[in-house]
C-alpha positions as CSV (number, residue, x, y, z in Angstrom):
1,M,104.2,101.4,82.3
2,S,102.8,98.3,80.6
3,M,104.1,96.9,77.3
4,W,102.0,94.5,75.2
5,I,104.0,92.2,73.0
6,A,102.8,89.4,70.7
7,P,104.0,86.0,71.8
8,A,107.2,84.8,70.1
9,L,108.4,82.0,72.4
10,L,109.8,78.5,71.6
11,V,108.6,76.1,74.3
12,A,108.9,72.4,74.9
13,F,105.3,71.8,75.7
14,T,101.8,72.9,74.5
15,I,100.7,76.3,75.7
16,A,97.0,77.1,76.1
17,Q,95.5,78.8,73.0
18,D,94.9,82.0,75.0
19,S,98.4,82.2,76.3
20,R,100.2,85.5,75.5
21,V,103.1,87.6,76.7
22,L,101.8,90.6,78.5
23,L,105.1,92.2,79.5
24,D,108.7,91.6,78.3
25,N,111.6,93.9,79.1
26,D,115.3,93.5,80.2
27,Y,114.2,92.6,83.8
28,T,111.1,90.4,83.5
29,R,108.6,88.6,81.4
30,V,105.0,88.0,82.3
31,T,103.0,85.4,80.4
32,S,99.2,85.0,80.8
33,N,97.8,81.5,80.9
34,G,101.1,79.9,79.8
35,A,104.2,78.6,81.5
36,P,107.1,78.7,79.1
37,C,109.5,78.6,82.1
38,A,107.9,75.6,83.9
39,V,111.0,73.5,83.3
40,A,114.1,74.8,85.2
41,S,116.9,76.1,83.0
42,T,119.6,78.7,83.0
43,T,117.2,81.2,81.3
44,C,114.3,80.3,83.7
45,V,115.6,81.0,87.2
46,D,113.3,82.9,89.6
47,R,109.6,82.4,88.7
48,V,106.3,83.2,90.3
49,I,102.9,81.8,89.5
50,V,100.1,84.2,90.4
51,A,96.6,82.7,90.4
52,L,93.9,84.9,88.9
53,G,91.2,82.2,89.4
54,D,90.9,78.7,90.7
55,I,93.9,76.7,89.4
56,Q,95.8,73.5,90.2
57,L,99.6,73.6,90.3
58,R,101.6,70.4,90.3
59,A,105.2,70.6,91.6
60,G,107.5,68.3,93.6
61,G,105.0,65.4,93.4
62,T,102.1,67.2,94.9
63,T,99.2,69.2,93.6
64,R,98.2,72.5,95.2
65,K,94.8,74.1,94.8
66,M,95.1,77.9,94.4
67,T,92.6,80.7,94.3
68,R,92.7,84.3,93.1
69,G,95.7,86.1,94.6
70,D,97.5,83.0,95.7
71,L,101.1,82.7,94.5
72,A,103.9,80.1,94.3
73,V,107.6,80.9,94.1
74,F,110.1,78.7,92.3
75,A,113.9,78.8,92.3
76,G,116.0,78.0,89.3
77,H,116.5,74.3,90.1
78,E,112.7,73.7,90.5
79,S,110.3,72.6,87.8
80,Y,106.5,72.5,87.8
81,A,103.7,71.5,85.4
82,P,101.8,74.4,83.7
83,P,98.8,75.2,86.0
84,S,95.3,73.8,85.0
85,G,91.9,75.2,85.5
86,G,91.5,79.0,85.5
87,P,93.6,82.0,84.6
88,Y,97.1,82.7,85.9
89,F,100.3,84.6,85.2
90,E,103.8,83.3,85.1
91,V,106.3,86.0,86.2
92,V,110.0,85.4,85.4
93,R,112.8,87.5,86.8
94,K,115.4,87.4,84.0
95,P,119.0,86.5,84.8
96,G,121.7,89.0,83.8
97,H,119.3,92.0,83.9
98,P,120.6,95.5,84.2
99,P,121.2,96.9,87.8
100,V,117.9,97.3,89.6
101,Q,116.9,100.9,90.1
102,L,116.1,101.8,93.7
103,P,114.4,104.8,95.3
104,K,116.6,107.5,96.9
105,E,115.1,106.6,100.3
106,V,113.9,103.2,101.5
107,I,110.6,103.8,103.4
108,P,108.6,100.6,103.9
109,P,104.9,100.9,103.0
110,E,102.3,100.4,105.7
111,K,99.2,98.2,105.5
112,N,100.6,95.6,103.1
113,A,101.2,91.9,103.8
114,V,104.6,90.4,102.9
115,R,104.0,87.1,101.1
116,H,107.7,86.2,100.2
117,D,111.0,87.7,101.1
118,G,114.1,86.4,99.3
119,P,117.6,87.7,98.5
120,K,116.7,89.0,95.0
121,F,113.1,90.1,95.3
122,F,110.2,90.2,97.7
123,I,106.5,89.9,97.2
124,F,103.7,91.7,99.0
125,E,100.0,91.9,98.8
126,E,99.0,95.5,98.3
127,R,96.0,96.5,100.3
128,L,94.2,99.8,100.9
129,E,90.6,100.2,101.9
130,P,88.3,102.9,100.2
131,G,89.0,106.3,101.7
132,D,92.2,105.1,103.3
133,T,95.6,106.8,102.8
134,R,99.1,105.1,102.8
135,T,101.6,107.6,104.2
136,R,104.8,108.5,102.3
137,H,106.6,105.3,101.3
138,S,108.9,104.0,98.6
139,H,109.2,101.3,96.0
140,G,111.9,100.0,93.8
141,Q,111.4,98.6,90.3
142,R,108.5,96.1,90.4
143,V,105.9,94.0,88.6
144,I,102.4,94.8,89.7
145,V,99.4,92.5,89.2
146,Q,96.2,94.2,90.2
147,L,93.3,92.1,91.4
148,N,90.6,94.7,92.0
149,R,89.2,97.7,90.1
150,T,89.5,101.0,92.0
151,R,90.9,104.5,91.7
152,L,94.0,106.0,93.4
153,Q,95.1,109.5,94.1
154,Q,98.9,109.8,94.3
155,W,101.4,112.4,95.4
156,P,104.8,111.4,94.0
157,D,107.8,113.3,95.4
158,G,108.7,116.2,93.1
159,E,105.9,115.5,90.6
160,P,102.3,116.7,90.2
161,E,99.5,114.9,91.9
162,L,97.8,112.3,89.7
163,L,94.7,110.1,89.6
164,R,95.1,106.5,88.4
165,D,92.3,104.1,87.5
166,I,93.3,100.6,88.6
167,V,92.3,97.9,86.2
168,P,92.5,94.3,87.3
169,D,94.1,91.3,85.5
170,G,96.9,93.2,83.8
171,A,100.7,93.3,84.5
172,A,102.8,96.5,84.7
173,F,106.4,97.2,85.4
174,S,106.9,100.4,87.4
175,P,110.0,102.6,88.0
176,P,111.2,103.5,91.5
177,V,109.0,106.0,93.3
178,I,108.4,107.7,96.7
179,H,104.8,108.8,97.1
180,V,101.7,109.1,99.2
181,V,98.6,107.1,98.0
182,K,94.9,107.4,98.8
183,N,92.2,105.0,97.6
184,V,89.5,107.3,96.2
185,G,87.6,104.5,94.6
186,D,84.6,102.5,96.0
187,K,86.5,99.2,96.2
188,P,89.6,98.1,98.2
189,L,92.9,98.2,96.4
190,R,94.3,94.6,96.2
191,G,97.3,93.6,94.2
192,I,100.3,91.4,94.1
193,V,103.6,93.3,93.8
194,I,106.9,91.6,93.0
195,E,109.6,94.1,94.0
196,F,113.2,93.6,92.9
197,K,116.1,94.1,95.4
198,R,119.0,93.4,93.0
């Protein structure tokens, strides 16, 4: 499920003109091409920058060049400069959010690459080649940033089979699920998934 909300943020620095909030709920906020949480504060704790193009990110006295699909994770005490160059998302895990909803069974997904594993959330790169199937697995509540366009066939436990068209460069917040997934599109599935643990 994705919610589109007009920006209504007070920030201490200038945000790019095309900056907008893509997702805002009790758990997370995703901002496109803006970094309202670049400066560490009690309301800006866990933050992730996801590059959607070629960007430069300055933090801790160094500049990092990032390309599409690269990510940088920041703890509450760390600050960074808003990225420059191409498009990006800033994903914020909100403090004091409701309890995280988890699946009834924890079944790790195959064929993904873990990119970060912390006490409150982990991040993986979701991968699935055309025609390939990911066997029954589970997910908790999560933010999904898709990088490629493709089509998925899914078999969620206790629910009807469904087809989903995957659209790149958006952000979605998804509920817990246990399912089987097949890539029935003509391109690989590739996405960055930030899954909450608590």
